[in-house]
ZAMARGU-4260 file (C-alpha; in steps of 0.2 Angstrom, whole numbers, plus 5000, padded with zeros to 4 digits):
<rodrens>
0) 5103/4891/4852 | 5097/4908/4855 | 5092/4918/4871 | 5074/4913/4875 | 5065/4929/4874
5) 5073/4938/4859 | 5078/4922/4851 | 5059/4919/4848 | 5060/4932/4835 | 5071/4921/4824
10) 5058/4908/4822 | 5041/4911/4812 | 5027/4909/4825 | 5011/4901/4822 | 4994/4910/4823
15) 4988/4927/4818 | 4990/4943/4828 | 4973/4952/4832 | 4968/4966/4842 | 4952/4974/4849
20) 4953/4992/4856 | 4943/5008/4860 | 4948/5016/4843 | 4934/5027/4838 | 4922/5019/4825
25) 4918/5021/4811 | 4930/5035/4808 | 4945/5023/4814 | 4958/5033/4804 | 4951/5050/4805
30) 4945/5053/4823 | 4953/5054/4841 | 4939/5051/4854 | 4947/5034/4857 | 4939/5030/4874
35) 4924/5022/4881 | 4914/5032/4893 | 4908/5023/4908 | 4895/5031/4918 | 4891/5025/4936
40) 4886/5006/4935 | 4891/5005/4916 | 4899/4989/4910 | 4911/4989/4895 | 4908/4972/4885
45) 4924/4970/4875 | 4920/4961/4859 | 4921/4942/4861 | 4938/4935/4857 | 4935/4919/4847
50) 4947/4904/4851 | 4958/4895/4851 | 4970/4908/4855 | 4979/4917/4869 | 4980/4935/4875
55) 4997/4942/4876 | 4995/4960/4879 | 4983/4972/4888 | 4985/4991/4889 | 4973/5002/4898
60) 4972/5020/4905 | 4958/5030/4913 | 4953/5047/4920 | 4950/5037/4936 | 4969/5036/4939
65) 4970/5055/4939 | 4956/5055/4952 | 4965/5042/4963 | 4951/5030/4960 | 4958/5016/4948
70) 4950/5003/4959 | 4933/5009/4955 | 4934/5000/4939 | 4933/4981/4940 | 4941/4969/4927
75) 4933/4952/4924 | 4938/4939/4911 | 4928/4924/4907 | 4935/4908/4898 | 4926/4897/4885
80) 4909/4904/4889 | 4909/4901/4907 | 4897/4911/4919 | 4910/4913/4933 | 4925/4925/4929
85) 4942/4918/4929 | 4949/4935/4933 | 4940/4947/4945 | 4949/4961/4953 | 4950/4980/4955
90) 4959/4987/4940 | 4973/4996/4950 | 4976/4981/4961 | 4977/4969/4946 | 4991/4981/4939
95) 5000/4981/4956 | 4998/5000/4959 | 4981/5002/4968 | 4970/5017/4967 | 4984/5029/4964
100) 4995/5027/4949 | 5013/5023/4953 | 5028/5017/4943 | 5029/4998/4941 | 5043/4991/4930
105) 5041/4973/4932 | 5042/4959/4919 | 5024/4955/4917 | 5016/4971/4922 | 5021/4989/4919
110) 5013/5005/4925 | 5018/5023/4921 | 5017/5036/4935 | 5003/5045/4925 | 4992/5029/4925
115) 4996/5019/4909 | 4992/5001/4913 | 5001/4987/4904 | 5002/4968/4906 | 5010/4954/4897
120) 5002/4939/4906 | 4999/4925/4894 | 4981/4920/4895 | 4976/4906/4884 | 4958/4901/4879
125) 4951/4886/4869 | 4934/4893/4864 | 4932/4911/4868 | 4937/4925/4880 | 4925/4938/4886
130) 4932/4953/4895 | 4922/4966/4904 | 4926/4982/4914 | 4913/4989/4926 | 4912/5006/4934
135) 4908/5002/4952 | 4908/5020/4958 | 4890/5026/4960 | 4896/5044/4961 | 4907/5047/4946
140) 4910/5042/4928 | 4926/5039/4919 | 4933/5037/4902 | 4943/5021/4898 | 4956/5019/4884
145) 4960/5001/4881 | 4969/4989/4869 | 4969/4970/4870 | 4981/4960/4859 | 4979/4941/4856
150) 4985/4928/4844 | 4972/4916/4835 | 4979/4899/4833 | 4973/4882/4826 | 4974/4873/4842
155) 4982/4874/4860 | 4992/4860/4867 | 4982/4847/4877 | 4991/4852/4893 | 4988/4871/4892
160) 4982/4878/4909 | 4972/4894/4911 | 4976/4910/4920 | 4967/4916/4935 | 4967/4931/4947
165) 4956/4934/4962 | 4954/4947/4975 | 4951/4946/4994 | 4951/4959/5008 | 4949/4960/5027
170) 4946/4977/5034 | 4953/4975/5047 | 4963/4959/5047 | 4954/4946/5057 | 4962/4943/5074
175) 4967/4925/5079 | 4969/4919/5061 | 4982/4922/5047 | 4977/4932/5032 | 4971/4921/5018
180) 4978/4926/5001 | 4973/4910/4990 | 4963/4894/4993 | 4964/4884/4977 | 4958/4867/4972
185) 4965/4858/4956 | 4982/4856/4948 | 4993/4871/4943 | 5006/4884/4946 | 5005/4899/4958
190) 5011/4914/4949 | 5011/4930/4960 | 5004/4940/4974 | 4999/4958/4975 | 4995/4964/4993
195) 4989/4981/5000 | 4992/4987/5018 | 4985/5002/5027 | 4992/5004/5045 | 4979/5005/5059
200) 4992/5009/5072 | 5009/5016/5073 | 5024/5004/5071 | 5031/4991/5059 | 5017/4980/5051
205) 5028/4967/5042 | 5034/4953/5054 | 5021/4941/5047 | 5028/4925/5039 | 5020/4918/5023
210) 5015/4900/5022 | 5011/4889/5007 | 5001/4873/5011 | 5003/4861/4996 | 4991/4847/4992
215) 4982/4848/5008 | 4997/4846/5020 | 4993/4851/5038 | 5010/4859/5040 | 5016/4871/5026
220) 5031/4865/5016 | 5035/4883/5012 | 5037/4893/5027 | 5043/4911/5026 | 5053/4923/5038
225) 5044/4939/5037 | 5033/4950/5026 | 5047/4960/5018 | 5056/4944/5015 | 5042/4936/5005
230) 5042/4952/4994 | 5061/4950/4992 | 5066/4965/5003 | 5074/4965/5020 | 5075/4976/5035
235) 5058/4985/5031 | 5052/4991/5014 | 5056/5006/5003 | 5049/5013/4987 | 5056/5002/4973
240) 5051/4992/4958 | 5060/4978/4949 | 5057/4963/4936 | 5049/4951/4949 | 5045/4961/4965
245) 5043/4979/4972 | 5034/4992/4982 | 5027/5005/4970 | 5020/5016/4985 | 5031/5020/5000
250) 5024/5013/5017 | 5028/5022/5033 | 5026/5017/5051 | 5012/5029/5055 | 4994/5025/5057
255) 4985/5028/5041 | 5001/5025/5030 | 4998/5013/5016 | 5007/5004/5002 | 5006/4991/4989
260) 5018/4976/4987 | 5020/4964/4972 | 5029/4947/4970 | 5029/4937/4954 | 5033/4919/4955
265) 5037/4918/4936 | 5055/4911/4939 | 5049/4901/4955 | 5031/4895/4952 | 5024/4885/4966
270) 5018/4869/4959 | 5002/4860/4966 | 4994/4844/4961 | 4978/4844/4971 | 4976/4861/4980
275) 4986/4876/4987 | 4982/4887/5002 | 4992/4903/5004 | 4992/4913/5020 | 5002/4926/5029
280) 5003/4932/5047 | 4997/4950/5050 | 5010/4953/5064 | 5021/4967/5068 | 5027/4979/5082
285) 5024/4995/5091 | 5035/5010/5087 | 5046/5005/5102 | 5050/4986/5101 | 5052/4986/5120
290) 5033/4990/5121 | 5027/4976/5110 | 5036/4965/5098 | 5028/4952/5086 | 5010/4953/5090
295) 4994/4953/5079 | 4989/4969/5071 | 4972/4975/5065 | 4978/4982/5049 | 4968/4984/5033
300) 4974/4971/5021 | 4968/4966/5003 | 4976/4955/4990 | 4975/4948/4972 | 4982/4930/4969
305) 4988/4926/4952 | 4989/4908/4946 | 4987/4895/4932 | 4978/4879/4933 | 4968/4866/4924
310) 4949/4868/4924 | 4939/4880/4935 | 4944/4884/4953 | 4933/4884/4968 | 4927/4901/4975
315) 4936/4910/4988 | 4936/4928/4992 | 4923/4941/4988 | 4924/4957/4978 | 4913/4970/4987
320) 4906/4986/4979 | 4919/5000/4977 | 4915/5010/4992 | 4916/4994/5003 | 4932/4988/4995
325) 4940/5005/4998 | 4949/5007/5015 | 4935/5017/5024 | 4943/5034/5023 | 4930/5048/5024
330) 4934/5061/5011 | 4929/5079/5016 | 4929/5091/5001 | 4936/5108/5006 | 4927/5116/4992
335) 4911/5111/4999 | 4915/5121/5015 | 4920/5137/5005 | 4905/5147/5012 | 4910/5142/5030
340) 4928/5146/5028 | 4936/5159/5041 | 4951/5169/5036 | 4962/5180/5047 | 4972/5185/5032
345) 4974/5182/5013 | 4961/5178/5000 | 4952/5162/4996 | 4945/5157/4979 | 4939/5141/4970
350) 4950/5134/4957 | 4949/5119/4946 | 4964/5107/4946 | 4969/5090/4940 | 4966/5081/4924
355) 4952/5091/4914 | 4948/5100/4930 | 4942/5085/4939 | 4949/5090/4956 | 4941/5107/4962
360) 4951/5115/4976 | 4952/5130/4986 | 4966/5142/4983 | 4973/5152/4998 | 4984/5167/4992
365) 4992/5182/5000 | 4994/5175/5017 | 5007/5180/5029 | 5016/5173/5044 | 5003/5169/5057
370) 4988/5170/5046 | 4975/5156/5047 | 4962/5147/5036 | 4949/5138/5047 | 4937/5125/5039
375) 4924/5114/5047 | 4922/5095/5044 | 4910/5082/5051 | 4912/5065/5059 | 4898/5053/5059
380) 4907/5042/5072 | 4919/5046/5085 | 4935/5037/5091 | 4953/5036/5087 | 4955/5046/5071
385) 4970/5049/5059 | 4970/5063/5046 | 4978/5066/5029 | 4977/5083/5020 | 4977/5084/5002
390) 4985/5101/4999 | 4999/5107/4988 | 5009/5123/4984 | 5006/5130/4967 | 5021/5127/4955
395) 5024/5130/4937 | 5007/5125/4931 | 4989/5129/4937 | 4982/5115/4927 | 4989/5101/4937
400) 4986/5095/4955 | 5005/5094/4959 | 5018/5107/4963 | 5036/5108/4955 | 5051/5102/4964
405) 5059/5119/4966 | 5067/5118/4984 | 5065/5137/4986 | 5046/5135/4987 | 5045/5122/5001
410) 5033/5132/5012 | 5029/5126/5030 | 5013/5127/5039 | 5005/5122/5056 | 4989/5112/5057
415) 4977/5113/5071 | 4962/5102/5075 | 4948/5110/5086 | 4961/5124/5090 | 4974/5111/5097
420) 4991/5109/5088 | 4991/5093/5077 | 5006/5095/5066 | 5019/5108/5064 | 5032/5113/5050
425) 5021/5103/5037 | 5027/5104/5019 | 5015/5102/5005 | 5029/5101/4992 | 5026/5086/4982
430) 5035/5078/4967 | 5026/5077/4950 | 5012/5063/4950 | 5013/5060/4968 | 4996/5061/4978
435) 4999/5076/4990 | 4990/5068/5005 | 5001/5074/5020 | 5000/5066/5037 | 4993/5078/5050
440) 4991/5068/5065 | 4980/5056/5075 | 4967/5062/5087 | 4953/5056/5099 | 4937/5065/5093
445) 4919/5063/5096 | 4905/5062/5083 | 4900/5079/5077 | 4907/5095/5069 | 4926/5099/5071
450) 4938/5112/5064 | 4953/5111/5054 | 4965/5126/5054 | 4980/5129/5043 | 4992/5142/5049
455) 5006/5150/5038 | 5023/5149/5048 | 5031/5161/5037 | 5027/5175/5024 | 5030/5173/5006
460) 5026/5154/5005 | 5016/5155/4989 | 4998/5150/4986 | 4992/5135/4994 | 4979/5123/4986
465) 4968/5113/4997 | 4958/5099/4990 | 4951/5088/5003 | 4954/5081/5021 | 4954/5062/5023
470) 4950/5055/5040 | 4950/5036/5045 | 4942/5029/5061 | 4954/5016/5067 | 4950/4999/5076
475) 4956/4996/5094 | 4974/4996/5097 | 4983/4979/5097 | 4991/4979/5114 | 5002/4967/5125
480) 5001/4970/5143 | 5011/4955/5149 | 5028/4956/5141 | 5037/4941/5133 | 5055/4936/5129
485) 5052/4946/5113 | 5052/4962/5123 | 5065/4956/5135 | 5077/4954/5120 | 5075/4972/5115
490) 5078/4978/5133 | 5094/4968/5132 | 5099/4976/5116 | 5095/4993/5123 | 5108/4990/5137
495) 5120/4981/5125 | 5122/4995/5113 | 5125/5008/5127 | 5139/4997/5134 | 5146/4995/5117
500) 5146/5014/5114 | 5153/5017/5132 | 5168/5005/5129 | 5172/5013/5112 | 5173/5030/5121
505) 5182/5025/5137 | 5191/5009/5133 | 5182/5000/5147 | 5165/4994/5153 | 5154/5005/5164
510) 5152/5001/5182 | 5133/5002/5183 | 5118/5005/5172 | 5116/5022/5181 | 5132/5028/5174
515) 5126/5025/5157 | 5110/5035/5160 | 5119/5049/5169 | 5130/5051/5153 | 5114/5051/5143
520) 5121/5036/5133 | 5106/5026/5138 | 5088/5030/5142 | 5082/5028/5160 | 5069/5015/5155
525) 5083/5002/5154 | 5086/5003/5172 | 5071/4992/5174 | 5066/4976/5165 | 5052/4974/5152
530) 5039/4972/5167 | 5046/4988/5176 | 5056/4978/5189 | 5072/4987/5194 | 5087/4978/5186
535) 5102/4972/5197 | 5119/4975/5190 | 5137/4972/5194 | 5154/4970/5187 | 5163/4953/5187
540) 5178/4946/5177 | 5178/4961/5165 | 5159/4959/5161 | 5144/4970/5166 | 5131/4958/5172
545) 5113/4962/5173 | 5099/4952/5181 | 5080/4954/5181 | 5073/4950/5199 | 5057/4944/5192
550) 5052/4925/5194 | 5060/4916/5179 | 5069/4933/5175 | 5083/4934/5163 | 5102/4936/5166
555) 5115/4943/5154 | 5132/4950/5153 | 5142/4961/5141 | 5160/4965/5137 | 5156/4979/5125
560) 5162/4969/5110 | 5145/4974/5101 | 5127/4977/5106 | 5124/4958/5110 | 5141/4953/5118
</rodrens>
């Protein structure tokens, strides 16, 4: 009669509402230190929830969010006195935002940009629920604020199934096999996926199809069409969040770019009676599709699978220690290099930034155009290295690690590594709550000591805060020396779009490929096929014909109707 969600408020529910929280005791109504301090290695043991009942709300927040280290905290939930956790996941990944807080506005999970974590997953238990949060960061302690609401009932229906969430990672993804998200035995419903990606080379990562193998079938009955398609986007990803799917962090196409994706199968749960295996290909492209299209990539992948089932699932996945489950960025503190800093102009001092001053930084003031600040950093291993610099222009408040969004303060800087240009016209202007880690290039470096130089391009840019440099040693590039029809398709598109533009401008088709190149409508690379063989072309019956002379080569023609015809 009434709408399902709000209509429930018209009927008196069964059970009694209860809560456990970090409210300070015993002065529960006259004190405000309402957090639990977790030193390195500490485990919070939430008071046991006595059943039968069900959890219907969890809220948490931690100083770890302000440090960009939410995943240092591990959430575990145990049902009915069992030794194996039903839920075992890094805290940030469980709440679909990762290490750095980001807005999530979904139906079962919400996160504020400052790091308030909320979920409304319904989690039933018959005898008891035991909840723990562990600080797995051996280097730092955090405060954790928490509330857990549950309903105590007389009994649960016999067909009630339990909530589960498990973490997996592959750093990098294993070549030659699809990435495994879940491997479940039993009867139940698949409820959602969170997946994190860090690009290990330039280009688009998300051409991989998702596969759901139900009840042991050898060929999956649910077959996807691309990574962004599974997460309900199309033609790439963009920063967005919605009831059932989203991407809280933006994900670019450069090596080192990272993002997190979520999809909740609340409205379309995947049913299984005996087992369920969920995989996704880790395939994508080079920046130019003509160079390599649809090949396996060695990107860093991690995931959390969410589902409901009867009984206990089999083990799959492994939750490593915090420093191993982090993508292996090296974090070079610039404050630690204060005594080694070299200045050609301006003044340098140490300042405290971030929540409660937890992010010490260098503050470079008084610099003019051409002035440089040079800082050393050390690499234990050489190779293909990508860098990110956490630096920021000072805005309205010196107590935060973020600048304001005044366009007039968008200063530009030049970055040099070992004296060689790495990035120019770099802006360290950031929006509130974003982590200001700016891409500053990719380099081939040997093990040992190197220098990072920051040069002001103009005068009057304002004070620059520098917190840390992050470097990531990348795995070998995925390459495709021998081209396939995939690359040939994009060579034809390159020619086709030029023919289309030519006809729009001149009302006819070109008489040769060379004419398109001479008019600078088309790049000279399209004079050859995907293997570098010179293409043959001619005009016949109002069409431009092009043929590859290679054995088994392709042949195509265009009228200029569009990029393909």
